[in-house]
C-alpha positions in Angstrom: 0.1 -65.8 -12.5 -2.0 -62.7 -12.1 -1.4 -59.5 -14.1 0.3 -58.0 -11.0 2.6 -60.9 -10.6 3.6 -60.9 -14.3 4.3 -57.1 -14.1 6.6 -57.7 -11.1 8.5 -60.2 -13.2 8.9 -57.6 -15.9 6.6 -59.4 -18.4 5.2 -56.9 -20.9 1.8 -58.6 -21.5 -0.8 -57.7 -24.1 -2.7 -55.8 -21.4 0.4 -53.7 -20.7 1.0 -53.0 -24.4 -2.6 -52.0 -25.2 -2.9 -50.0 -22.0 0.3 -48.1 -22.7 -0.8 -47.4 -26.2 -4.1 -46.0 -25.0 -2.4 -43.7 -22.5 0.3 -42.5 -24.9 3.1 -43.8 -22.6 5.8 -46.4 -22.9 5.0 -50.0 -21.9 7.9 -49.9 -19.5 6.3 -47.0 -17.6 2.9 -48.7 -17.3 4.6 -51.9 -16.3 6.4 -50.1 -13.5 3.1 -48.5 -12.3 1.3 -51.8 -12.2 4.1 -53.7 -10.6 4.3 -51.1 -7.8 0.5 -51.1 -7.3 0.2 -47.5 -8.3 -1.9 -48.5 -11.2 -4.4 -51.3 -11.9 -5.8 -52.9 -15.1 -9.2 -54.4 -14.1 -9.7 -57.5 -16.3 -11.1 -60.8 -15.1 -9.1 -63.7 -16.5 -12.3 -65.0 -18.1 -13.0 -61.8 -20.1 -11.6 -62.0 -23.6 -12.8 -58.9 -25.4 -12.9 -56.2 -22.7 -11.2 -52.8 -23.3 -7.9 -52.4 -21.4 -8.4 -49.5 -19.0 -5.4 -48.6 -16.9 -6.3 -46.6 -13.7 -3.7 -44.9 -11.6 -0.9 -42.4 -11.0 -0.1 -40.1 -13.9 -2.6 -41.7 -16.2 -5.8 -40.2 -17.7 -8.4 -39.9 -15.0 -11.1 -42.5 -15.7 -14.9 -42.3 -15.2 -17.3 -45.0 -14.0 -21.0 -45.1 -14.5 -23.3 -47.0 -12.1 -26.3 -48.7 -13.6 -28.7 -51.4 -12.3 -32.2 -52.1 -11.1 -33.8 -51.6 -7.7 -36.6 -53.5 -6.1 -39.0 -50.7 -7.0 -37.9 -50.5 -10.7 -37.0 -53.5 -12.8 -36.5 -53.0 -16.5 -33.7 -55.0 -18.0 -34.0 -53.3 -21.4 -33.7 -49.9 -19.8 -30.5 -51.0 -17.9 -29.0 -52.2 -21.2 -29.8 -48.9 -22.8 -28.1 -47.2 -19.9 -25.0 -49.4 -20.6 -25.1 -48.4 -24.2 -25.5 -44.7 -23.5 -22.8 -44.7 -20.8 -20.3 -46.3 -23.1 -21.2 -44.0 -26.0 -20.8 -41.0 -23.7 -17.3 -42.1 -22.8 -17.6 -44.0 -19.6 -14.4 -46.1 -19.0 -16.2 -48.6 -16.8 -19.6 -49.5 -15.5 -20.8 -51.0 -12.3 -24.0 -53.2 -12.1 -25.6 -52.4 -8.8 -28.8 -54.3 -9.4 -30.9 -55.2 -6.4 -34.2 -56.1 -8.1 -35.5 -58.6 -10.6 -33.4 -61.5 -12.1 -30.0 -60.1 -10.8 -27.9 -63.0 -12.2 -29.4 -62.6 -15.7 -29.0 -58.8 -15.6 -25.3 -59.1 -14.6 -24.5 -61.7 -17.2 -26.2 -59.6 -19.9 -24.3 -56.5 -18.9 -20.9 -58.4 -18.8 -21.7 -59.9 -22.2 -22.6 -56.6 -23.9 -20.1 -54.3 -22.1 -16.9 -53.5 -24.1 -15.5 -51.8 -20.9 -14.7 -53.3 -17.5 -17.6 -54.2 -15.3 -17.7 -54.0 -11.5 -20.3 -55.1 -8.9 -20.9 -55.1 -5.2 -21.6 -58.8 -4.5 -23.1 -58.3 -1.0 -26.0 -56.4 -2.5 -27.2 -59.6 -4.2 -26.5 -61.5 -1.1 -28.9 -59.3 0.8 -31.5 -59.7 -1.9 -31.1 -63.5 -2.0 -31.5 -63.7 1.7 -34.9 -61.9 1.4 -36.0 -64.3 -1.3 -35.3 -67.2 1.1 -37.3 -65.5 3.9 -34.1 -64.7 5.7 -32.3 -61.5 6.6 -28.8 -60.6 5.5 -27.6 -60.9 9.1 -28.6 -64.6 9.0 -26.2 -65.4 6.2 -23.1 -67.5 7.0 -19.6 -66.5 6.1 -19.6 -69.3 3.5 -22.8 -68.0 1.9 -21.3 -64.4 1.7 -18.1 -65.6 0.2 -19.9 -68.0 -2.2 -21.8 -65.0 -3.5 -18.6 -63.1 -4.1 -17.1 -66.1 -6.0 -20.2 -66.4 -8.2 -19.7 -62.8 -9.4 -16.0 -63.5 -10.1 -16.9 -66.7 -11.9 -19.4 -64.8 -14.1 -16.6 -62.5 -15.3 -16.7 -59.4 -13.1 -13.6 -57.4 -13.6 -13.6 -55.5 -10.3 -15.7 -55.6 -7.2 -16.4 -53.5 -4.2 -15.9 -55.2 -0.8 -16.4 -53.5 2.5 -13.6 -55.0 4.5 -12.7 -51.9 6.5 -15.9 -51.6 8.5 -14.6 -53.4 11.6 -16.0 -53.7 15.1 -13.4 -51.2 16.3 -14.4 -48.8 13.5 -18.0 -49.0 14.6 -17.0 -48.1 18.2 -15.3 -45.0 16.9 -18.4 -44.2 14.9 -20.6 -44.4 18.0 -18.4 -41.9 19.7 -18.1 -39.5 16.7 -21.4 -37.7 16.7 -22.0 -37.9 13.0 -25.1 -36.3 11.5 -25.7 -39.1 9.0 -23.9 -42.2 10.5 -23.5 -44.7 7.7 -24.7 -43.9 4.2 -23.0 -46.8 2.3 -25.4 -49.6 1.7 -22.5 -52.1 1.9 -21.2 -50.5 5.0 -24.6 -50.5 6.7 -25.2 -54.2 5.8 -21.8 -55.2 7.3 -22.5 -53.2 10.5 -25.9 -54.8 10.9 -24.4 -58.3 10.4 -21.7 -57.7 13.0 -24.1 -56.3 15.6 -26.6 -59.2 15.1 -23.9 -61.9 15.2 -21.6 -60.4 17.7 -18.7 -61.2 15.4 -16.1 -59.4 13.3 -16.7 -58.3 9.7 -16.4 -61.6 7.8 -14.7 -59.8 4.9 -12.1 -58.6 7.3 -11.7 -61.7 9.4 -11.7 -64.0 6.4 -9.8 -61.6 4.1 -7.4 -64.3 3.0 -10.3 -66.4 1.6 -11.5 -63.3 -0.3 -8.0 -62.8 -1.7 -7.9 -66.4 -2.9 -11.0 -65.8 -4.9 -9.7 -62.5 -6.4 -6.4 -64.1 -7.3 -8.0 -67.1 -9.0 -10.0 -64.9 -11.4 -7.6 -62.0 -11.4 -10.4 -59.7 -10.1 -9.3 -56.2 -9.0 -10.5 -55.5 -5.5 -12.0 -52.1 -4.9 -11.8 -51.7 -1.1 -15.0 -50.0 -0.2 -15.4 -47.0 2.0 -18.3 -48.2 4.1 -17.8 -45.3 6.6 -17.5 -42.6 4.0 -19.1 -39.3 4.9 -22.6 -38.8 3.7 -22.6 -35.1 4.3 -19.9 -32.4 4.4 -20.3 -32.1 8.2 -19.0 -35.7 8.6 -16.0 -35.4 6.3 -12.5 -36.3 7.4 -13.7 -37.5 10.8 -12.2 -40.3 12.9 -14.3 -43.2 11.6 -13.4 -42.3 8.0 -9.7 -42.1 8.7 -9.7 -45.2 10.9 -11.2 -47.2 8.0 -8.7 -45.8 5.6 -5.8 -46.9 7.9 -7.3 -50.4 7.8 -7.6 -50.3 4.0 -4.0 -49.4 3.8 -3.1 -52.5 5.8 -5.4 -54.7 3.6 -3.8 -53.2 0.5 -0.4 -54.6 1.5 -1.9 -58.0 2.2 -3.5 -58.0 -1.2 -0.3 -57.1 -3.0 1.5 -59.9 -1.2 -1.0 -62.4 -2.8 -0.6 -60.8 -6.2 -4.1 -59.1 -6.2 -4.7 -55.7 -7.7 -6.3 -53.1 -5.4 -8.1 -49.8 -5.7 -9.3 -47.7 -2.7 -12.7 -46.1 -2.6 -13.0 -42.6 -1.3 -15.4 -40.2 0.3 -18.6 -39.0 -1.2 -19.2 -35.6 0.6 -16.2 -33.3 1.3 -16.1 -29.5 1.5 -13.8 -27.9 -1.1 -11.2 -26.9 1.5 -10.7 -30.5 2.7 -10.5 -32.2 -0.7 -6.7 -31.8 -1.2 -6.1 -33.1 2.3 -8.3 -36.2 1.8 -6.6 -37.1 -1.4 -3.1 -36.8 0.1 -4.0 -38.7 3.2 -5.4 -41.6 1.1 -2.3 -41.8 -1.1 -0.1 -41.8 2.0 -2.0 -44.3 4.1 -2.7 -46.6 1.2 0.8 -46.7 -0.3 -0.1 -44.9 -3.6 -2.8 -47.4 -4.6 -5.3 -45.9 -7.1 -8.1 -43.8 -5.5 -11.7 -44.2 -6.7 -14.0 -41.5 -5.4 -17.8 -40.9 -5.5 -17.9 -37.3 -6.5 -17.0 -35.9 -4.0 -19.8 -33.5 -3.5 -18.6 -30.3 -1.8 -22.2 -29.2 -0.8 -25.3 -31.1 0.2 -28.0 -28.7 -1.0 -28.2 -29.3 -4.7 -30.5 -32.4 -5.4 -31.4 -32.4 -9.0 -28.0 -30.8 -9.9 -25.7 -33.2 -8.1 -24.0 -34.1 -11.3 -22.7 -30.5 -11.4 -21.8 -30.5 -7.7 -19.9 -33.8 -8.2 -18.0 -32.4 -11.2 -16.8 -29.5 -9.1 -15.5 -31.8 -6.4 -14.3 -34.4 -8.8 -12.1 -32.0 -10.7 -10.4 -30.9 -7.6 -10.1 -34.5 -6.2 -8.6 -35.7 -9.5 -6.2 -32.7 -9.6 -4.9 -33.7 -6.2 -4.5 -37.4 -6.9 -7.8 -39.2 -7.4 -7.5 -41.6 -10.4 -11.1 -42.8 -10.9 -14.3 -40.8 -10.7 -17.6 -42.5 -10.0 -20.2 -40.4 -11.8 -23.1 -38.8 -10.0 -26.3 -38.2 -11.9 -29.0 -35.5 -11.5 -31.1 -38.2 -9.8 -28.6 -38.7 -6.9 -30.5 -38.7 -3.6 -33.9 -38.6 -5.5 -34.6 -41.7 -7.7 -33.1 -44.4 -9.8 -31.5 -42.6 -12.8 -33.0 -42.6 -16.2 -31.1 -43.2 -19.5 -30.8 -39.4 -20.0 -29.5 -39.0 -16.4 -26.8 -41.5 -17.1 -25.6 -39.6 -20.1 -25.6 -36.3 -18.2 -23.7 -37.9 -15.3 -21.0 -39.4 -17.6 -20.5 -36.1 -19.5 -20.3 -34.1 -16.2 -17.7 -36.5 -14.8 -15.7 -36.6 -18.0 -15.5 -32.8 -18.0 -14.1 -32.9 -14.4 -11.7 -35.7 -15.4 -10.4 -33.8 -18.4 -10.0 -30.6 -16.5 -7.9 -32.6 -14.0 -5.9 -34.3 -16.8 -4.8 -30.8 -17.9 -3.6 -29.9 -14.4 -1.9 -33.3 -14.0 0.0 -32.9 -17.3 -1.5 -36.0 -18.8 -0.1 -36.5 -22.4 -2.5 -35.1 -25.0 -4.9 -33.4 -22.6 -3.9 -29.8 -23.2 -3.5 -30.5 -26.9 -7.2 -31.3 -27.2 -8.1 -27.9 -25.9 -5.6 -26.2 -28.1 -7.1 -27.8 -31.2 -10.5 -26.5 -30.1 -9.1 -23.0 -29.7 -7.6 -23.2 -33.2 -10.9 -24.3 -34.6 -12.7 -21.4 -33.0 -10.2 -18.9 -34.3 -10.8 -20.3 -37.8 -14.6 -20.4 -37.4 -14.4 -24.1 -38.3 -17.7 -25.2 -36.8 -17.6 -28.8 -38.0 -14.2 -29.2 -36.2 -15.5 -27.6 -33.1 -18.4 -30.0 -33.0 -16.1 -32.9 -33.7 -13.8 -31.9 -30.8 -16.7 -31.4 -28.4 -16.9 -33.7 -25.4 -20.6 -34.2 -26.5 -20.7 -33.7 -30.2 -24.4 -34.5 -30.5 -25.4 -31.8 -28.1 -23.1 -29.3 -29.6 -24.5 -29.9 -33.1 -28.1 -29.8 -31.7 -27.6 -26.4 -30.0 -25.7 -24.9 -33.0 -28.5 -26.0 -35.4 -31.3 -24.9 -33.2 -30.4 -21.2 -33.6 -28.9 -20.5 -37.0 -27.1 -17.1 -37.4 -27.6 -14.8 -40.4 -23.8 -15.0 -40.9 -22.8 -18.7 -40.9 -19.3 -17.7 -39.8 -20.5 -16.7 -36.3 -23.1 -17.7 -33.8 -26.3 -16.0 -32.5 -24.7 -15.2 -29.1 -22.7 -12.2 -30.6 -23.9 -12.2 -34.2 -22.1 -9.3 -36.0 -20.4 -8.3 -32.8 -18.4 -11.5 -32.6 -15.2 -10.7 -30.7 -13.0 -13.1 -32.6 -14.1 -11.7 -35.9 -13.8 -8.1 -34.8 -10.3 -8.7 -33.2 -9.0 -10.4 -36.3 -10.1 -7.4 -38.3 -8.6 -5.0 -35.8 -5.3 -6.7 -35.7 -5.0 -7.0 -39.4 -4.1 -4.4 -42.0 -7.7 -4.3 -42.9 -8.5 -2.7 -39.6 -6.2 0.2 -40.3 -8.0 1.2 -43.5 
């Protein structure tokens, strides 16, 4: 039985026990969330030493970091450093999106060395393999596409993005919609090209039951990809996006019937005033399944700073129901991210996730901030650094500008408001 099927039977598995402990909730509560599909625990049945990371309603908002090569930049050691840095910075999961070099080797190394769940987008490799064979992706057969997906599952991938909702009907609505940026999802664009060339339905939609059989065998969590997500704020919440979401809601029910865990992927670019609506629509149309969003970015004009843009949108999205934030790095829209970009992206998304956790009333979230406030009141710098979301940077900045009075910092020096107010509110201040 899959983890979902065991949960439905009321079995408190090791995954449920560990997951509940990490969330500070009872095993019974997590069991109920998983059984209803409102939470998932991505873990391939072949993975033995992977961290248990529950994702879903009422749980701590999780953060994913994308790593992986491109055809223009292949450096396996750099990608492994990115993995190490992402995990150290607090990423709850990573996705290997490699499209260049020895993709099988890279994926296996990342799975072997990652203590957190690993996701992939199998059709990326299918497209690369086709080129290696002097073919185009559109020439691949349904069997070849599904064989590639099964290979990733067999290698131990815990969750995978599959673009099942980009149907022929959805493409017709896209043609009528007048979008500025059409399709910005690589997976969505590939599936659209395959359908147009072959004059057939999306094979991942038409042969969805075969896909579910693969996912069920390896207990892989399906992340139903948003191939028609908006790539700019002008395209947000349009008909193609919502039509695809309706389809993903239908596919969610079919996956649950087969005992397969499901997440839903969400929009990448959404203006602030539409974020709440997007989150509520998804939760409604997709029956409360966990929502995994890229950003979202509430403005399109900040290349180089899109980790900040993403954190702004991500905090609001998570407050209104998103459960899993895919980080965005400063390199988004510009280049393959560096190791340092990965760290900055993870930290920015973690800040957004934690801010949302406070708003969602997640156990322990507010207490973390209260401990920091207490340490500041007591001028306990070591505790402040220890409690920081990025202790290394906090220590570096503190040490780079030492104050004359070690009790304070060089921002206010002897005019420190906390020090002055403590004096003013004490008897000492009346003398």
